[in-house]
Each structure stands twice: as C-alpha cells, then as structure tokens.
N, C-alpha and C positions, 0 to 999 in steps of 0.2 A: 580746844579752842572753845571760846565763850561766843554765843551768839546773842546778840542783845536785838530786841524789837526796835524798828525804826519808829519816830514820832509818827510819821504819815501812816505805817500800818496800825500802830496804836490809835491813832484818831478814827482810821475807818473800822476797827474792830468795835470800838466804843460807840461809833454813829451807828453800826447795823446793831449792836446789842441793844441801843435805846429804840431803834426804829422796831425791834420786834415787841419790847417791852410796850412801846406806844401803841402799836398794833393790836397788843394783847387787851389792855385798858379800852381801846374803841371797839373791840370784840364785844367786850361786856356791856358797854355802853349801846352797842347796835341791838344785842339780845334783848335789853331792857326795852329799848323804843320800839323793837318789832312785836312785842307782846301784844300791841294793837291790833295786830294781823289775827294774833289767835283769839282775843277777845271780841272782834268783829264777825268772825266765824263762828258757825254751828258747832255746839262741843262734840267731840269724838262720842261714839255710840258702842263702842267694844274695847276690850283691853289691846288688842293689836293696833286698832286705830289711834288709841290713846298714846301708845308707845311710840309709834310712828311719828304722832305729832311732835313730840318732845325732841325725839332725836332729829326730825327732821327741821325743827325750829333751830335748835345748836347747831346742827350740822351744816346746814345751808347758810345760815346768817354768819356763822365763823368762816366759812368758804368764801363767799362773797366780799366779806371784809379783808381776810388777809389776802384774799387774790389782788384787791385794790392796792393794798401795801406794797405787793409784790411788783406789780407794775407803775404805779405811781411814786411811791416813797423810796423803796430800796435802792434804786439806780441812783437817787440823789445822794445817799447815803455814801456812794463810792465818788461821787462828782463833786459835791459841796464840801470844801475844807472848813469852812465858817460855820462853827454848832449853832449860833444864833440865826444864822439865815434859814439854816436846816430846820430849826424848832418853828420857826415863823413859818416856813412854808409847809411843813407837815401839819402845823395847828390848821392853818386856812384851808389845805386838802380835805383834812379830816372833818372840820366844822361844816363845809361845804356839802361833802359826801353825807354827813349824819343828818342835815338839815334837809337835803332831798330824800332820805329813807323815812324822815318824820313827815315831811310834805305827802310821799306816796303812801305812808300808812294811814295818815288822815284821809287821803283821798281815797283809798281801799274802802275805810269805813264808811264813807259817805256814798261813793258810787259802785263798789264791787269791781272795779280794774285799777291797773297799775300804770306808772309813767312808762310808756313805751313811743316809739316814734309813729307807730299805727293809731294809738290813741291821742297825739298830738292834737288833732282837729276837734275831736270830741271834748277833749279837756279844754281848749280854748272857748269852745262854745258854751261848756257847762259853766265855767267861770267868769267868762267876760263881762256878765251881769253883776257879779258881786264884787269884782276887782274896780269896776267902773265906779261902783258907788262907795269906795274907800274915801274917806277924807284924809287932809294932810296928816293929822294926828294918827291915824290907824298906819300909814305908811311909817310914820315916825316911831311907833312903838314896835312895829315889824323889824325895821332896821336896828332899832335899838337890842332887841331880844336876840337878833343875830350877833350883833357885837357883844352881848354877854355871854353867848354861846362859844364864840371865840377866844375871849378871855380864859372861859373855863378852858377851853383845848390847851392855851397857852400855858396855864397854871399847871395842868396835866403834864405837858412835855418839860417844863422847868424841872418839876419836882421828880420826874424818873431821872433826869439828866442829872441832877444834884445827888441822888441816891444810888446813882448806877452801880456803884462797886456793892453795895450792900444787896441789890437785884441780881448781881451777877453772881453771888454767892448761892442763890436759890436755885437749884436745880430741878426744876418743874418743866422746862419746855418740852421735852419729849414726852412726858405724861399728858400735858394739855394738847399738844400736837396729834398725839395717838387717839386721844379721846376724841376729839373733834373730828378727826378723819375715820375713825370708826363710826361715829354716828353719821358723817356723809354717806359714806358706801353702804351702810346698813339700810339707810333709808330708801336708797336706789334700789337696793334688794328687795325690800318689802314692797316696792311699788311695782317692780317687774312682776313679782308674785300676784299682787293684787289685780295687775293689768290681764294676766292670764286668766285668773280665776273671776274676773268682773266683780273684785271684792268692793263693794260700795263705800263702807265707812272709811276706806283709806281713800279710794278714787275721788270720793268726795272733797278731799282737801286739795286737790290739784289746783295750781295757780293761787294758793292761798298766798305765797311768799313772792317777792319781787324776783325778775331773772329766774324763775323757776319753771316748771312744766309747762308748755303751751295749753291753753283752755280749749277745748271744743265745746259744740252746743251740748254732747252728751254731759260733760263733766259740770258745765255751767248749771244746767237744768237739774242735776242730781245734788249740786251744791246747795241749790235752793229747797231741796226735797221736793220736787216735782217729778222725779224719775228715778226708779230702781233699778240701779244698774245691773242688779243681779238676775233680772230675766227679763231685761229689754228686748233681747232677741227673739223670744217666744211671744210678744206684747206688740205687735206692730200697728195695733188698733186702738189703743189705749184711749179710754174718756178720762176726764178731770172727774177724780173721786172727789165730791163735794164734802162728804163725810170726813175725809182725810185731813180737812182744815177747819180751824175756828176762825172766823173773819173778824179782825180787830177792827170794829165801826163804830164811831169815829176813832182813828187812833190817838187822837189829840183833844181835848176839851176845846169848844170854840166860843170865843168872846168876842161878839160884835154886835153891833145894832144895825137895822136894816130900815129904809126909808118907806113909810107905808103909804105915801103920796104917789110913790112911781108905778108904773105899768110896764110888766114885762110878758113877753109873748114868745113861747115856741112851739112850732108846727113843725109835724112831720107830715110829708105830703106824698101819699102812694100814686101810682098809676099816672106818673107827671109825663107830659108830651113836651117834646124839644120846642115845637112851635108857640108855647106859652111863656117860655122865658122873658121875653119882651115885657109881658105885664109885670114881673116882678121888678126889672129895672126901670121900668116908667113910674113905678110906685115908690121910687127912691131906695130900692135894696139893692146892695152891691153883692157881686160874687164873692164870697170869702175863699174860694178855691174848694180842693179835694175834701170830701168829709167820708169818713170810712163808717160804714153801717156794717155790722156782721150780718151775714146771709142766715145765721143759725137763731137771731134774736127772737122772730116770730112774737108770741104773746110777752116774751120779756122786755119788748122793746122799751116800753115807757117806764118800767121799773128800773131798767138800765141809765136810762136818761136821768131820772129823779134822783137816784143814788149816786149818779157819777161812777158806777163801778160795772166792770165786765159781767156778762152773762155768768160766767164760771163760778162769780163769788156771790151771788145773789142769795143762794139757797143757806150759805154760811152765815148770813148778817143776823145778829139776835136782835138788832135795835128795832124798836117798834115802829117809829117815824124816821124817815130819812132827814138828814141836816138840811136839806134845800128845802124841805117843807116846814120843819120844826122852826128855824128861826125865824122866817116869814110870819109864821103861825103866831108865835109869840108876840109879834109886835101887830097883830091884828090885821094882817094882810090878807086880803080875800082871795083865795086858792081855789082854782077850778081846773079840773083834769077831765079829758073826754078821750076815748078811743071808740073806732068801731068795732074793734075785736075785743075777744074776754082778754082780761088782764090776769095773769100770774101775779102773786103776792099783791094782789089788791085790797086784801084787808088792812094793808099798812098806810094806805091812803083812801080808804073807804070814804071817809068823812068828807073828801074834798071833790069826789067824782060826780059827774053829772051824766045822767042816763041818755039823753037826747042831744042831737048835734044841735037841732034847732036854738034850744035853750043855750046851749054854750056858745054859739055865735052872736045871740042877741046879747049875751051877758058881756063878750069879748068887745061887742062894737060900742054897747051903751056905757060900761063903767069906765070911769075915768083912770081908774088905778087899779092893782091887783095882780096876780100872776097867773098866766093861761099856759096849760101844757096841754097839747092834744096830738093825735095821730089821727089824720083826716084823708079825703079822697081830693082828687082834683078838682072834682064837681061842688065839693063842699066848700073847697078855698075860692071858687069863683064866686060864691056868693057872699064873701067877706070884701068889703071895700078896704083894698090894700093901701090906698093912697092916704085914706084918714087916719088907718091905723098906724102907718108908719110915722104920721106926724105926734099921735097920741102916746107910743109907747115904744119901748127897745124890743127889736122883733128879729128873732132867729127862724128861718125857715130852712128845714133840710128836704132836699130834692130827692126823692127815692123811686127812682124810674126802674120798671123791670127791664127795659130794653137796653140798659148799659150798665158796665161795672162802675163807670165813674159817677159818683155820687157828690152832690155839691150843697155847698151852705150859704144862703144868702141872708144878708142882715144889713140894719142900719145903726149899728154897734160899730164905735171905732175900734177895729180889732187890728192887732199887729202879727197875727199868726196866718200863715198861707195853706195851712191845712188843718183839719181837725177830727175829733172824732167823737161819738157818742157821749163819752165819758167827760167831754169839755162842756158839754151843755148847762150841767149844774152849778158848777163854779163861775162860767160866764153870768148866768142868771142872777146868782147871789151877788156877784161883784158889782152887776149894773142896779142893783138895790141898795148899794151903797156899803156893804159889809166887805171888808178888806181883810179878812181873813186868808191865810194862805191856804191854796187849791189843794195840796197834800195832807192836809188836816181834816179832810172829809171826802176826797175822790180821787180816785185814780187819774183824773184829767188835770187840766190847767184851765183858769181864765184867759181868754182868746184875748182880752184887752192888752194884758201884760205876760206874753208867754215867757216862761223860763227856759223852755226845751225845744229843739226844731224837730223832736222825734215824740212820738206818741205810743203807747202800749194798751193793748185791749186782748180780747181772746174770742176766737170763733170757733164754737163747739170745743173741741177736744185741744184745740190749738192755741198756743201762744202768739200774739201779733205783735209784731213792731213796724209802725209806719214811719218813715223816713226818707229825704230825699228823693220824692218820687216813686218810691219802692215799698213795697209790703214783705216782710220777713215773715213767714209763718213756720214755726217749730213745733213739731209732735213730741209728746210725752217719752218718744222712744228716742228722741236727740235728732231724727231725721228733720231737714227744713226744706222750704221752697221759697225762692225770692222771685216776686213778680211785679210787672210794672203797674203803677195802680191807673193809669190812664187806660191801658189797654186789657190788664189781667193775664198777659202773656209772660211766660217765665223767663226770668233773664239768669243768665250763665254767670255768675260773679261768686266770689266766695263770701261767705257770711263774716258778718262784722262782730268778732266777737267780744270786743271793747262795749260796744254798743248793747250787745245783747247781755252781757255782764251788768252794764249800768242800769238796763231796763229790768232785769230779774232783780236786782237790788230795791228798786222803786216798787215792782210787784210785790215783794217781799215786807216791805212796810205795813201791809194789811193783814199779813197772815200770820199765825202762830201754831206751831204744830201742838 
C-alpha cells in the first residue's frame, strides 16, 4: 500500500521548515545587533573570560531568539494555512523583537541597564526630556526606519520560502542546534565555577546581555572596575584607591562663551542656626530643597565645588585649572575664592584666592560683576547685605548646619531641581554665566536650571553615593550597601534599585579610565 502525504500535512511541514530557517536568519541578525553589548562593556582580561564572553554571546542570544520563535511563531505554523499571512505575521513579530533588542542595546550602551519592568520608571524619566524634544520630522524618520526594517524582514521571509526546497536539502540543523546548545550549557557551567571561585573576570560580565543573570551591587561595582571580587570577603573596609584611576577630566572639549558682565555667587555657610533661616527668605532667596554635602569633604570641599567632581576623583585629576574657572578666566571674568580653612588642591586656583574674609566680602558687595565662591561662617554671612546681593547677582547659598543631617540650598536662580549635590554647583554657575555646554562635559553634576536626571551621584569617603527619591543609597567597595532617608539619616529597609545603580555607575565611569 502506498501512503501519500496529505496537502495539509505537507503545508504544515513546509511552514515549520520555513519557520526554523527564518528563526536561524534572525538569530544571525540578533547576534550582529547584540555586538553592541560587547563593544559597550569592558574587554575580558583573561583567556577563560574571553572564551566565556563569546560562548555566552552566541549561546544566550541564540537561545532567547529561538525561544521567541518557539513561543510566538511555531504555534502559528500549525494554525495558519495561508502562507502569505504567516510570512507577514512572522516578519512583523521579528521586526518588533529585533527593534526592541536594538533599542535595549543602545540603552545599555548609554545607561548600563536593560529594559525590564523594574526599570520602566527610570527609563521614562531618563528619556522623557529627549522624546519631548523630538520634532515631527524625527518621528517620521523613526517610523520610516522601522518600515524599512520591516520590509527587510519580509524580503528575508519571502526569499526563504521561495528557495525552501533548496534549504531543506541542507542538513545542518542538528549541527547548528548542537553548537548553540553547547555554548549555552558551557557558559552556565563556567559561570557556576566562577561564582564558586569568585573569579572576577567572568563575574564582571553578569548582566551584560538582556534577560540574563540578575545584577547585584557587587557585580555592578566589579563591572565598573571598582571592586575586586576575588578578595572582597577579606576587604570589608576598602578605601577608594585614587592611584587605580586616571581621571579623564574634562572628558570632552568645551566650546562656549560666558557673559563677563554678570555676577554669580556661591557661599557655603557653616555653623548655621535654624532661627536665622528667615533672613534668607526675606532677602529673596528660596529654598531649593535637600543639598547633599559629604561628611568627609573637609578641606576638599571647595575643590569639589569648583571641579564639580566627587572627593574620590580629585587626586586623579591632572588638569591644572578646573573648567569652571578656566572658562570665565578666558573671558576676563573676575574670580574670587575664599575659605576660612586650609584648602587642598589650592595650587590649581591659587591665583584666584583671597586671604582675608574682609577683603572678600568688600569685593563681593562692591563689584557689579564677577564670580565669587567661598566657605564662610554664619557670623561672616551676617556682615553681608543679602537683600542688595540678591538683586545684583545670581546667588547660591548652601546651609551646612552641624546640628542636622538635612542640608539645604537657597537660591534666587530659577531652578527646576528639588534636590542637589556639591557637584551641581559648578555647572549651575557656568550656566548662569551664559555657557550652555552640557554639564557632563566637565562635571559629575548637572545644571539645576535644566536638570536631566532625578538622581545624583557623589562619593562619601570610600563609598559611592546615589541620591534619589528622598533616599541616600551608599554602596561600599565590597558591594554591601545601606539606604537612608535623607531627611532623618535613618536606615530604610528596602531593596537596592540595581537599575538606578547601574545607570549611576555608567555615569560615574564616564570620567574614569583604567
């Protein structure tokens, strides 16, 4: 008896075969797109970590792509009898999936985190400014780009179906499947070994690819080169090793002009008393909210203000003059700096320092233009006519009271941020002088007039600090962390936001080079 294959069965076999080849083509495309993750991450430092990188790359990307085919497209090969509809559905699905992969890769390159439900809010706040600035022409180009990408998928789908019989004669399915499966299994085996041995070159690659291993504070710190996982258990009290970094300052060249007819003032007032706050409000200064000042800055405070960089970075900066002074100085702005305390790094702005408080205050009140930066006491502040000063100049006053953890920033500048850090002062002053250069070109902070982030990053002694949503997240070099309420400085029992930490470290790493 001769059994012949029914037309329906033959159609299903052809469609399933087409689906496998279509999935293979998209696996190749996905691997090419995902090369962005490899380029955006630090290069592996050993033979094992290099092997791990490539087998994870091929194994993981092929797995998630083929898994997507199994879940989304394979059932349709059995349900849809119209091949044209199947090809359209498959092309649309593949186009959307690879477009998301490309977007995630670009997001990872920019921010250090992937698209997840937990990162949705952070992603929204990070991109809403850029998206709102899109013109209709830019939206049109984006839609056109996706249409072109969809057409490319349709071309691939049709080409595979047209030459399906030729492809069916190529018996490589089991070899390709075995190779990708071997990569996937081997990568997991190497990672288990590395986790047991705390082998840093492998563990630093955690969270490199989407839908991969969950990131922790330790793996994020190690990926940024801030933590040696091989001996972190024995190093519970690590300090930042300034010699381990060469600070890339400024990371980009600055091209802008400043207005030398304007007057900008920043004062840090120590020993402030709560009952004198009314004098600030009465002089036209408004409360800008919480202001983070590291408890460990001491003599480095004004240097951190002027450079717009955390304390841990200051010793690694090779630039002789900070951008916040070099730009105004180039346009003949009169710069005056005063502090009651001895200043470290003072040689870099020695030409602008004033020795006596009386001379500084006299120049502050008499000169109609210039830049004034000082750390003074409450008594010295009382000798300044704030009513007149606030009418003459753009003023920022940081209130640093020893009696409270909650520091505040007062200003007559039209700011949009509800909290700030020491690193925000320099870009805010430069922006007020009329220079519209992006803050990240020369500072770890941001201009408070037009903040791009709802979080800020700084350091406190040996710790990395992220200030966000009323909380201070302090991460040690050993990967341990503590989260505190910045109003009361009390510990808060909540999980660390690894997406925010990853984004912060990405921003942090912009200024470092190993």
